[in-house]
Predicted model as a PDB file, atoms N, CA, C, CB and O in Angstrom, pLDDT in the B-factor column:
MODEL        1                                                                  
ATOM      1  N   MET A   1       0.838  -1.177   0.000  1.00 46.00           N  
ATOM      2  CA  MET A   1       0.000   0.000   0.000  1.00 46.00           C  
ATOM      3  C   MET A   1       0.881   1.237   0.000  1.00 46.00           C  
ATOM      4  CB  MET A   1      -0.953   0.000   1.209  1.00 46.00           C  
ATOM      5  O   MET A   1       1.845   1.330   0.760  1.00 46.00           O  
ATOM      6  N   ASP A   2       0.538   2.185  -0.863  1.00 52.00           N  
ATOM      7  CA  ASP A   2       1.266   3.447  -0.900  1.00 52.00           C  
ATOM      8  C   ASP A   2       0.970   4.250   0.352  1.00 52.00           C  
ATOM      9  CB  ASP A   2       0.901   4.255  -2.155  1.00 52.00           C  
ATOM     10  O   ASP A   2      -0.089   4.100   0.960  1.00 52.00           O  
ATOM     11  N   HIS A   3       1.914   5.108   0.737  1.00 50.00           N  
ATOM     12  CA  HIS A   3       1.671   5.929   1.914  1.00 50.00           C  
ATOM     13  C   HIS A   3       0.488   6.872   1.714  1.00 50.00           C  
ATOM     14  CB  HIS A   3       2.914   6.724   2.258  1.00 50.00           C  
ATOM     15  O   HIS A   3      -0.123   7.307   2.690  1.00 50.00           O  
ATOM     16  N   ASP A   4       0.154   7.197   0.448  1.00 57.00           N  
ATOM     17  CA  ASP A   4      -0.982   8.087   0.220  1.00 57.00           C  
ATOM     18  C   ASP A   4      -2.318   7.370   0.334  1.00 57.00           C  
ATOM     19  CB  ASP A   4      -0.869   8.726  -1.139  1.00 57.00           C  
ATOM     20  O   ASP A   4      -3.366   8.006   0.227  1.00 57.00           O  
ATOM     21  N   GLU A   5      -2.301   6.060   0.550  1.00 57.00           N  
ATOM     22  CA  GLU A   5      -3.532   5.295   0.673  1.00 57.00           C  
ATOM     23  C   GLU A   5      -4.009   5.178   2.109  1.00 57.00           C  
ATOM     24  CB  GLU A   5      -3.341   3.929   0.096  1.00 57.00           C  
ATOM     25  O   GLU A   5      -5.135   4.738   2.344  1.00 57.00           O  
ATOM     26  N   THR A   6      -3.200   5.551   3.059  1.00 55.00           N  
ATOM     27  CA  THR A   6      -3.587   5.383   4.445  1.00 55.00           C  
ATOM     28  C   THR A   6      -4.717   6.329   4.794  1.00 55.00           C  
ATOM     29  CB  THR A   6      -2.398   5.611   5.367  1.00 55.00           C  
ATOM     30  O   THR A   6      -4.559   7.548   4.739  1.00 55.00           O  
ATOM     31  N   ASN A   7      -5.840   5.772   5.148  1.00 66.00           N  
ATOM     32  CA  ASN A   7      -6.986   6.519   5.654  1.00 66.00           C  
ATOM     33  C   ASN A   7      -7.714   7.341   4.589  1.00 66.00           C  
ATOM     34  CB  ASN A   7      -6.539   7.425   6.750  1.00 66.00           C  
ATOM     35  O   ASN A   7      -8.315   8.361   4.926  1.00 66.00           O  
ATOM     36  N   GLN A   8      -7.681   6.940   3.329  1.00 67.00           N  
ATOM     37  CA  GLN A   8      -8.403   7.672   2.289  1.00 67.00           C  
ATOM     38  C   GLN A   8      -9.909   7.526   2.461  1.00 67.00           C  
ATOM     39  CB  GLN A   8      -7.983   7.181   0.901  1.00 67.00           C  
ATOM     40  O   GLN A   8     -10.658   8.410   2.045  1.00 67.00           O  
ATOM     41  N   SER A   9     -10.369   6.438   3.061  1.00 70.00           N  
ATOM     42  CA  SER A   9     -11.811   6.230   3.196  1.00 70.00           C  
ATOM     43  C   SER A   9     -12.461   7.233   4.137  1.00 70.00           C  
ATOM     44  CB  SER A   9     -12.084   4.829   3.685  1.00 70.00           C  
ATOM     45  O   SER A   9     -13.686   7.356   4.145  1.00 70.00           O  
ATOM     46  N   SER A  10     -11.671   7.956   4.934  1.00 82.00           N  
ATOM     47  CA  SER A  10     -12.251   8.939   5.845  1.00 82.00           C  
ATOM     48  C   SER A  10     -12.402  10.317   5.188  1.00 82.00           C  
ATOM     49  CB  SER A  10     -11.391   9.054   7.098  1.00 82.00           C  
ATOM     50  O   SER A  10     -12.893  11.254   5.817  1.00 82.00           O  
ATOM     51  N   LEU A  11     -11.986  10.437   3.938  1.00 86.00           N  
ATOM     52  CA  LEU A  11     -12.119  11.709   3.228  1.00 86.00           C  
ATOM     53  C   LEU A  11     -13.565  11.943   2.811  1.00 86.00           C  
ATOM     54  CB  LEU A  11     -11.201  11.739   1.996  1.00 86.00           C  
ATOM     55  O   LEU A  11     -14.325  10.989   2.647  1.00 86.00           O  
ATOM     56  N   PRO A  12     -13.950  13.211   2.637  1.00 92.00           N  
ATOM     57  CA  PRO A  12     -15.265  13.491   2.044  1.00 92.00           C  
ATOM     58  C   PRO A  12     -15.320  12.877   0.640  1.00 92.00           C  
ATOM     59  CB  PRO A  12     -15.540  15.040   1.988  1.00 92.00           C  
ATOM     60  O   PRO A  12     -14.287  12.735  -0.014  1.00 92.00           O  
ATOM     61  N   GLN A  13     -16.504  12.519   0.183  1.00 92.00           N  
ATOM     62  CA  GLN A  13     -16.662  11.797  -1.082  1.00 92.00           C  
ATOM     63  C   GLN A  13     -15.978  12.483  -2.253  1.00 92.00           C  
ATOM     64  CB  GLN A  13     -18.119  11.629  -1.391  1.00 92.00           C  
ATOM     65  O   GLN A  13     -15.321  11.807  -3.045  1.00 92.00           O  
ATOM     66  N   ASP A  14     -16.104  13.798  -2.397  1.00 93.00           N  
ATOM     67  CA  ASP A  14     -15.498  14.483  -3.549  1.00 93.00           C  
ATOM     68  C   ASP A  14     -13.975  14.430  -3.497  1.00 93.00           C  
ATOM     69  CB  ASP A  14     -15.961  15.941  -3.604  1.00 93.00           C  
ATOM     70  O   ASP A  14     -13.327  14.299  -4.535  1.00 93.00           O  
ATOM     71  N   GLU A  15     -13.402  14.530  -2.312  1.00 93.00           N  
ATOM     72  CA  GLU A  15     -11.947  14.431  -2.173  1.00 93.00           C  
ATOM     73  C   GLU A  15     -11.472  13.007  -2.446  1.00 93.00           C  
ATOM     74  CB  GLU A  15     -11.509  14.874  -0.767  1.00 93.00           C  
ATOM     75  O   GLU A  15     -10.436  12.801  -3.079  1.00 93.00           O  
ATOM     76  N   TYR A  16     -12.228  12.039  -1.970  1.00 93.00           N  
ATOM     77  CA  TYR A  16     -11.877  10.642  -2.231  1.00 93.00           C  
ATOM     78  C   TYR A  16     -11.935  10.364  -3.732  1.00 93.00           C  
ATOM     79  CB  TYR A  16     -12.827   9.683  -1.464  1.00 93.00           C  
ATOM     80  O   TYR A  16     -11.037   9.725  -4.280  1.00 93.00           O  
ATOM     81  N   ASP A  17     -12.985  10.842  -4.399  1.00 94.00           N  
ATOM     82  CA  ASP A  17     -13.107  10.647  -5.848  1.00 94.00           C  
ATOM     83  C   ASP A  17     -11.913  11.239  -6.581  1.00 94.00           C  
ATOM     84  CB  ASP A  17     -14.406  11.276  -6.367  1.00 94.00           C  
ATOM     85  O   ASP A  17     -11.363  10.609  -7.485  1.00 94.00           O  
ATOM     86  N   ALA A  18     -11.508  12.451  -6.197  1.00 95.00           N  
ATOM     87  CA  ALA A  18     -10.361  13.098  -6.846  1.00 95.00           C  
ATOM     88  C   ALA A  18      -9.090  12.293  -6.599  1.00 95.00           C  
ATOM     89  CB  ALA A  18     -10.186  14.547  -6.332  1.00 95.00           C  
ATOM     90  O   ALA A  18      -8.284  12.105  -7.510  1.00 95.00           O  
ATOM     91  N   TRP A  19      -8.911  11.820  -5.370  1.00 94.00           N  
ATOM     92  CA  TRP A  19      -7.733  11.017  -5.049  1.00 94.00           C  
ATOM     93  C   TRP A  19      -7.720   9.730  -5.877  1.00 94.00           C  
ATOM     94  CB  TRP A  19      -7.700  10.687  -3.542  1.00 94.00           C  
ATOM     95  O   TRP A  19      -6.694   9.354  -6.443  1.00 94.00           O  
ATOM     96  N   LEU A  20      -8.873   9.063  -5.938  1.00 95.00           N  
ATOM     97  CA  LEU A  20      -8.955   7.802  -6.673  1.00 95.00           C  
ATOM     98  C   LEU A  20      -8.729   8.019  -8.170  1.00 95.00           C  
ATOM     99  CB  LEU A  20     -10.317   7.136  -6.438  1.00 95.00           C  
ATOM    100  O   LEU A  20      -8.013   7.245  -8.805  1.00 95.00           O  
ATOM    101  N   ARG A  21      -9.327   9.054  -8.730  1.00 97.00           N  
ATOM    102  CA  ARG A  21      -9.134   9.342 -10.156  1.00 97.00           C  
ATOM    103  C   ARG A  21      -7.661   9.624 -10.466  1.00 97.00           C  
ATOM    104  CB  ARG A  21     -10.003  10.543 -10.583  1.00 97.00           C  
ATOM    105  O   ARG A  21      -7.153   9.172 -11.492  1.00 97.00           O  
ATOM    106  N   ALA A  22      -6.977  10.359  -9.600  1.00 97.00           N  
ATOM    107  CA  ALA A  22      -5.557  10.644  -9.808  1.00 97.00           C  
ATOM    108  C   ALA A  22      -4.739   9.361  -9.735  1.00 97.00           C  
ATOM    109  CB  ALA A  22      -5.050  11.660  -8.768  1.00 97.00           C  
ATOM    110  O   ALA A  22      -3.809   9.167 -10.518  1.00 97.00           O  
ATOM    111  N   LYS A  23      -5.086   8.483  -8.791  1.00 96.00           N  
ATOM    112  CA  LYS A  23      -4.368   7.218  -8.653  1.00 96.00           C  
ATOM    113  C   LYS A  23      -4.565   6.346  -9.901  1.00 96.00           C  
ATOM    114  CB  LYS A  23      -4.844   6.465  -7.391  1.00 96.00           C  
ATOM    115  O   LYS A  23      -3.618   5.728 -10.386  1.00 96.00           O  
ATOM    116  N   ILE A  24      -5.781   6.302 -10.406  1.00 97.00           N  
ATOM    117  CA  ILE A  24      -6.066   5.521 -11.616  1.00 97.00           C  
ATOM    118  C   ILE A  24      -5.325   6.115 -12.812  1.00 97.00           C  
ATOM    119  CB  ILE A  24      -7.592   5.477 -11.896  1.00 97.00           C  
ATOM    120  O   ILE A  24      -4.756   5.380 -13.619  1.00 97.00           O  
ATOM    121  N   GLU A  25      -5.331   7.437 -12.925  1.00 98.00           N  
ATOM    122  CA  GLU A  25      -4.629   8.097 -14.037  1.00 98.00           C  
ATOM    123  C   GLU A  25      -3.135   7.776 -14.000  1.00 98.00           C  
ATOM    124  CB  GLU A  25      -4.844   9.629 -13.984  1.00 98.00           C  
ATOM    125  O   GLU A  25      -2.530   7.502 -15.037  1.00 98.00           O  
ATOM    126  N   ARG A  26      -2.535   7.812 -12.793  1.00 97.00           N  
ATOM    127  CA  ARG A  26      -1.110   7.453 -12.673  1.00 97.00           C  
ATOM    128  C   ARG A  26      -0.881   6.011 -13.112  1.00 97.00           C  
ATOM    129  CB  ARG A  26      -0.617   7.650 -11.218  1.00 97.00           C  
ATOM    130  O   ARG A  26       0.103   5.712 -13.789  1.00 97.00           O  
ATOM    131  N   ALA A  27      -1.778   5.130 -12.730  1.00 94.00           N  
ATOM    132  CA  ALA A  27      -1.631   3.720 -13.096  1.00 94.00           C  
ATOM    133  C   ALA A  27      -1.740   3.535 -14.614  1.00 94.00           C  
ATOM    134  CB  ALA A  27      -2.697   2.866 -12.377  1.00 94.00           C  
ATOM    135  O   ALA A  27      -0.994   2.752 -15.202  1.00 94.00           O  
ATOM    136  N   LEU A  28      -2.657   4.246 -15.233  1.00 94.00           N  
ATOM    137  CA  LEU A  28      -2.825   4.120 -16.681  1.00 94.00           C  
ATOM    138  C   LEU A  28      -1.622   4.672 -17.446  1.00 94.00           C  
ATOM    139  CB  LEU A  28      -4.092   4.840 -17.125  1.00 94.00           C  
ATOM    140  O   LEU A  28      -1.298   4.177 -18.526  1.00 94.00           O  
ATOM    141  N   ARG A  29      -0.960   5.689 -16.899  1.00 97.00           N  
ATOM    142  CA  ARG A  29       0.220   6.277 -17.547  1.00 97.00           C  
ATOM    143  C   ARG A  29       1.504   5.515 -17.235  1.00 97.00           C  
ATOM    144  CB  ARG A  29       0.378   7.724 -17.120  1.00 97.00           C  
ATOM    145  O   ARG A  29       2.537   5.776 -17.850  1.00 97.00           O  
ATOM    146  N   ASP A  30       1.458   4.590 -16.303  1.00 96.00           N  
ATOM    147  CA  ASP A  30       2.655   3.857 -15.885  1.00 96.00           C  
ATOM    148  C   ASP A  30       3.225   3.086 -17.078  1.00 96.00           C  
ATOM    149  CB  ASP A  30       2.328   2.886 -14.709  1.00 96.00           C  
ATOM    150  O   ASP A  30       2.530   2.254 -17.661  1.00 96.00           O  
ATOM    151  N   PRO A  31       4.478   3.353 -17.447  1.00 96.00           N  
ATOM    152  CA  PRO A  31       5.060   2.718 -18.632  1.00 96.00           C  
ATOM    153  C   PRO A  31       5.539   1.277 -18.405  1.00 96.00           C  
ATOM    154  CB  PRO A  31       6.210   3.545 -19.116  1.00 96.00           C  
ATOM    155  O   PRO A  31       5.876   0.574 -19.358  1.00 96.00           O  
ATOM    156  N   ARG A  32       5.567   0.852 -17.162  1.00 94.00           N  
ATOM    157  CA  ARG A  32       6.055  -0.508 -16.900  1.00 94.00           C  
ATOM    158  C   ARG A  32       5.089  -1.533 -17.484  1.00 94.00           C  
ATOM    159  CB  ARG A  32       6.235  -0.744 -15.378  1.00 94.00           C  
ATOM    160  O   ARG A  32       3.883  -1.295 -17.544  1.00 94.00           O  
ATOM    161  N   PRO A  33       5.625  -2.675 -17.914  1.00 94.00           N  
ATOM    162  CA  PRO A  33       4.737  -3.714 -18.453  1.00 94.00           C  
ATOM    163  C   PRO A  33       3.835  -4.268 -17.347  1.00 94.00           C  
ATOM    164  CB  PRO A  33       5.565  -4.860 -19.096  1.00 94.00           C  
ATOM    165  O   PRO A  33       4.228  -4.353 -16.184  1.00 94.00           O  
ATOM    166  N   SER A  34       2.633  -4.636 -17.738  1.00 92.00           N  
ATOM    167  CA  SER A  34       1.724  -5.207 -16.746  1.00 92.00           C  
ATOM    168  C   SER A  34       2.160  -6.628 -16.409  1.00 92.00           C  
ATOM    169  CB  SER A  34       0.263  -5.192 -17.262  1.00 92.00           C  
ATOM    170  O   SER A  34       2.870  -7.275 -17.179  1.00 92.00           O  
ATOM    171  N   ILE A  35       1.729  -7.095 -15.260  1.00 94.00           N  
ATOM    172  CA  ILE A  35       2.070  -8.437 -14.788  1.00 94.00           C  
ATOM    173  C   ILE A  35       0.831  -9.298 -14.934  1.00 94.00           C  
ATOM    174  CB  ILE A  35       2.584  -8.421 -13.300  1.00 94.00           C  
ATOM    175  O   ILE A  35      -0.236  -8.919 -14.451  1.00 94.00           O  
ATOM    176  N   PRO A  36       0.941 -10.453 -15.592  1.00 96.00           N  
ATOM    177  CA  PRO A  36      -0.229 -11.322 -15.759  1.00 96.00           C  
ATOM    178  C   PRO A  36      -0.821 -11.727 -14.405  1.00 96.00           C  
ATOM    179  CB  PRO A  36       0.153 -12.577 -16.563  1.00 96.00           C  
ATOM    180  O   PRO A  36      -0.096 -11.955 -13.436  1.00 96.00           O  
ATOM    181  N   HIS A  37      -2.138 -11.810 -14.362  1.00 97.00           N  
ATOM    182  CA  HIS A  37      -2.862 -12.149 -13.140  1.00 97.00           C  
ATOM    183  C   HIS A  37      -2.347 -13.450 -12.521  1.00 97.00           C  
ATOM    184  CB  HIS A  37      -4.356 -12.267 -13.430  1.00 97.00           C  
ATOM    185  O   HIS A  37      -2.150 -13.528 -11.309  1.00 97.00           O  
ATOM    186  N   GLU A  38      -2.132 -14.453 -13.344  1.00 98.00           N  
ATOM    187  CA  GLU A  38      -1.681 -15.755 -12.843  1.00 98.00           C  
ATOM    188  C   GLU A  38      -0.327 -15.637 -12.140  1.00 98.00           C  
ATOM    189  CB  GLU A  38      -1.588 -16.769 -13.996  1.00 98.00           C  
ATOM    190  O   GLU A  38      -0.086 -16.297 -11.129  1.00 98.00           O  
ATOM    191  N   GLU A  39       0.551 -14.793 -12.681  1.00 98.00           N  
ATOM    192  CA  GLU A  39       1.871 -14.599 -12.082  1.00 98.00           C  
ATOM    193  C   GLU A  39       1.755 -13.905 -10.720  1.00 98.00           C  
ATOM    194  CB  GLU A  39       2.773 -13.776 -13.026  1.00 98.00           C  
ATOM    195  O   GLU A  39       2.424 -14.284  -9.759  1.00 98.00           O  
ATOM    196  N   VAL A  40       0.909 -12.897 -10.656  1.00 97.00           N  
ATOM    197  CA  VAL A  40       0.695 -12.189  -9.391  1.00 97.00           C  
ATOM    198  C   VAL A  40       0.118 -13.135  -8.348  1.00 97.00           C  
ATOM    199  CB  VAL A  40      -0.242 -10.981  -9.593  1.00 97.00           C  
ATOM    200  O   VAL A  40       0.586 -13.172  -7.210  1.00 97.00           O  
ATOM    201  N   MET A  41      -0.898 -13.898  -8.736  1.00 98.00           N  
ATOM    202  CA  MET A  41      -1.548 -14.813  -7.799  1.00 98.00           C  
ATOM    203  C   MET A  41      -0.581 -15.892  -7.315  1.00 98.00           C  
ATOM    204  CB  MET A  41      -2.772 -15.461  -8.453  1.00 98.00           C  
ATOM    205  O   MET A  41      -0.606 -16.255  -6.139  1.00 98.00           O  
ATOM    206  N   ALA A  42       0.263 -16.404  -8.193  1.00 98.00           N  
ATOM    207  CA  ALA A  42       1.248 -17.407  -7.790  1.00 98.00           C  
ATOM    208  C   ALA A  42       2.232 -16.817  -6.786  1.00 98.00           C  
ATOM    209  CB  ALA A  42       2.001 -17.951  -9.018  1.00 98.00           C  
ATOM    210  O   ALA A  42       2.599 -17.472  -5.811  1.00 98.00           O  
ATOM    211  N   SER A  43       2.655 -15.588  -7.024  1.00 98.00           N  
ATOM    212  CA  SER A  43       3.583 -14.929  -6.117  1.00 98.00           C  
ATOM    213  C   SER A  43       2.946 -14.683  -4.748  1.00 98.00           C  
ATOM    214  CB  SER A  43       4.059 -13.610  -6.719  1.00 98.00           C  
ATOM    215  O   SER A  43       3.564 -14.941  -3.715  1.00 98.00           O  
ATOM    216  N   VAL A  44       1.724 -14.190  -4.748  1.00 98.00           N  
ATOM    217  CA  VAL A  44       1.020 -13.922  -3.487  1.00 98.00           C  
ATOM    218  C   VAL A  44       0.769 -15.228  -2.745  1.00 98.00           C  
ATOM    219  CB  VAL A  44      -0.320 -13.183  -3.748  1.00 98.00           C  
ATOM    220  O   VAL A  44       0.947 -15.294  -1.529  1.00 98.00           O  
ATOM    221  N   SER A  45       0.363 -16.247  -3.454  1.00 98.00           N  
ATOM    222  CA  SER A  45       0.109 -17.545  -2.830  1.00 98.00           C  
ATOM    223  C   SER A  45       1.376 -18.101  -2.183  1.00 98.00           C  
ATOM    224  CB  SER A  45      -0.432 -18.538  -3.866  1.00 98.00           C  
ATOM    225  O   SER A  45       1.325 -18.646  -1.081  1.00 98.00           O  
ATOM    226  N   ALA A  46       2.500 -17.965  -2.862  1.00 98.00           N  
ATOM    227  CA  ALA A  46       3.770 -18.436  -2.306  1.00 98.00           C  
ATOM    228  C   ALA A  46       4.128 -17.657  -1.044  1.00 98.00           C  
ATOM    229  CB  ALA A  46       4.897 -18.307  -3.348  1.00 98.00           C  
ATOM    230  O   ALA A  46       4.618 -18.237  -0.075  1.00 98.00           O  
ATOM    231  N   ARG A  47       3.889 -16.356  -1.048  1.00 98.00           N  
ATOM    232  CA  ARG A  47       4.175 -15.542   0.146  1.00 98.00           C  
ATOM    233  C   ARG A  47       3.270 -15.940   1.311  1.00 98.00           C  
ATOM    234  CB  ARG A  47       3.997 -14.040  -0.169  1.00 98.00           C  
ATOM    235  O   ARG A  47       3.723 -16.053   2.450  1.00 98.00           O  
ATOM    236  N   ILE A  48       1.984 -16.151   1.012  1.00 98.00           N  
ATOM    237  CA  ILE A  48       1.052 -16.569   2.060  1.00 98.00           C  
ATOM    238  C   ILE A  48       1.460 -17.916   2.634  1.00 98.00           C  
ATOM    239  CB  ILE A  48      -0.382 -16.641   1.514  1.00 98.00           C  
ATOM    240  O   ILE A  48       1.453 -18.106   3.850  1.00 98.00           O  
ATOM    241  N   ASP A  49       1.816 -18.849   1.760  1.00 97.00           N  
ATOM    242  CA  ASP A  49       2.251 -20.172   2.215  1.00 97.00           C  
ATOM    243  C   ASP A  49       3.501 -20.076   3.084  1.00 97.00           C  
ATOM    244  CB  ASP A  49       2.519 -21.085   1.016  1.00 97.00           C  
ATOM    245  O   ASP A  49       3.607 -20.768   4.097  1.00 97.00           O  
ATOM    246  N   ALA A  50       4.443 -19.227   2.695  1.00 97.00           N  
ATOM    247  CA  ALA A  50       5.681 -19.070   3.468  1.00 97.00           C  
ATOM    248  C   ALA A  50       5.388 -18.494   4.852  1.00 97.00           C  
ATOM    249  CB  ALA A  50       6.676 -18.161   2.717  1.00 97.00           C  
ATOM    250  O   ALA A  50       5.972 -18.929   5.844  1.00 97.00           O  
ATOM    251  N   ILE A  51       4.493 -17.527   4.917  1.00 97.00           N  
ATOM    252  CA  ILE A  51       4.130 -16.937   6.208  1.00 97.00           C  
ATOM    253  C   ILE A  51       3.423 -17.963   7.077  1.00 97.00           C  
ATOM    254  CB  ILE A  51       3.235 -15.698   6.012  1.00 97.00           C  
ATOM    255  O   ILE A  51       3.712 -18.074   8.268  1.00 97.00           O  
ATOM    256  N   ALA A  52       2.497 -18.714   6.491  1.00 96.00           N  
ATOM    257  CA  ALA A  52       1.779 -19.737   7.249  1.00 96.00           C  
ATOM    258  C   ALA A  52       2.745 -20.792   7.771  1.00 96.00           C  
ATOM    259  CB  ALA A  52       0.694 -20.393   6.379  1.00 96.00           C  
ATOM    260  O   ALA A  52       2.620 -21.241   8.910  1.00 96.00           O  
ATOM    261  N   LYS A  53       3.716 -21.192   6.936  1.00 95.00           N  
ATOM    262  CA  LYS A  53       4.694 -22.187   7.365  1.00 95.00           C  
ATOM    263  C   LYS A  53       5.547 -21.639   8.512  1.00 95.00           C  
ATOM    264  CB  LYS A  53       5.590 -22.608   6.182  1.00 95.00           C  
ATOM    265  O   LYS A  53       5.812 -22.334   9.492  1.00 95.00           O  
ATOM    266  N   ARG A  54       5.967 -20.387   8.370  1.00 94.00           N  
ATOM    267  CA  ARG A  54       6.781 -19.777   9.423  1.00 94.00           C  
ATOM    268  C   ARG A  54       6.005 -19.694  10.743  1.00 94.00           C  
ATOM    269  CB  ARG A  54       7.244 -18.374   8.992  1.00 94.00           C  
ATOM    270  O   ARG A  54       6.560 -19.963  11.808  1.00 94.00           O  
ATOM    271  N   LYS A  55       4.747 -19.330  10.670  1.00 92.00           N  
ATOM    272  CA  LYS A  55       3.919 -19.259  11.884  1.00 92.00           C  
ATOM    273  C   LYS A  55       3.726 -20.639  12.478  1.00 92.00           C  
ATOM    274  CB  LYS A  55       2.552 -18.624  11.578  1.00 92.00           C  
ATOM    275  O   LYS A  55       3.739 -20.800  13.698  1.00 92.00           O  
ATOM    276  N   SER A  56       3.549 -21.631  11.630  1.00 90.00           N  
ATOM    277  CA  SER A  56       3.383 -23.006  12.098  1.00 90.00           C  
ATOM    278  C   SER A  56       4.664 -23.509  12.761  1.00 90.00           C  
ATOM    279  CB  SER A  56       2.990 -23.930  10.930  1.00 90.00           C  
ATOM    280  O   SER A  56       4.618 -24.171  13.798  1.00 90.00           O  
ATOM    281  N   ASP A  57       5.810 -23.188  12.150  1.00 90.00           N  
ATOM    282  CA  ASP A  57       7.088 -23.597  12.707  1.00 90.00           C  
ATOM    283  C   ASP A  57       7.371 -22.885  14.037  1.00 90.00           C  
ATOM    284  CB  ASP A  57       8.208 -23.315  11.707  1.00 90.00           C  
ATOM    285  O   ASP A  57       8.007 -23.460  14.920  1.00 90.00           O  
ATOM    286  N   ASP A  58       6.914 -21.666  14.181  1.00 87.00           N  
ATOM    287  CA  ASP A  58       7.114 -20.906  15.422  1.00 87.00           C  
ATOM    288  C   ASP A  58       6.348 -21.512  16.579  1.00 87.00           C  
ATOM    289  CB  ASP A  58       6.691 -19.456  15.232  1.00 87.00           C  
ATOM    290  O   ASP A  58       6.771 -21.396  17.730  1.00 87.00           O  
ATOM    291  N   LYS A  59       5.219 -22.163  16.293  1.00 81.00           N  
ATOM    292  CA  LYS A  59       4.400 -22.750  17.346  1.00 81.00           C  
ATOM    293  C   LYS A  59       4.966 -24.083  17.843  1.00 81.00           C  
ATOM    294  CB  LYS A  59       2.982 -22.946  16.846  1.00 81.00           C  
ATOM    295  O   LYS A  59       4.550 -24.586  18.887  1.00 81.00           O  
ATOM    296  N   LYS A  60       5.901 -24.644  17.104  1.00 72.00           N  
ATOM    297  CA  LYS A  60       6.458 -25.959  17.494  1.00 72.00           C  
ATOM    298  C   LYS A  60       7.504 -25.819  18.547  1.00 72.00           C  
ATOM    299  CB  LYS A  60       7.048 -26.678  16.300  1.00 72.00           C  
ATOM    300  O   LYS A  60       8.073 -26.817  18.988  1.00 72.00           O  
TER     301      LYS A  60                                                      
ENDMDL                                                                          
END                                                                             
């Protein structure tokens, strides 16, 4: 999460809309190649599994 995302939901609706639109515009202009959904999900799943394993090992 970007530091500018902390507590955006507490903004008035018009300010939140402006913040969200700016964030979307930045994302659309981002020149980096997109990452396929399957690749992202595999990476996140591996991280979740590693954390779960570490927590399980800590309890032993």
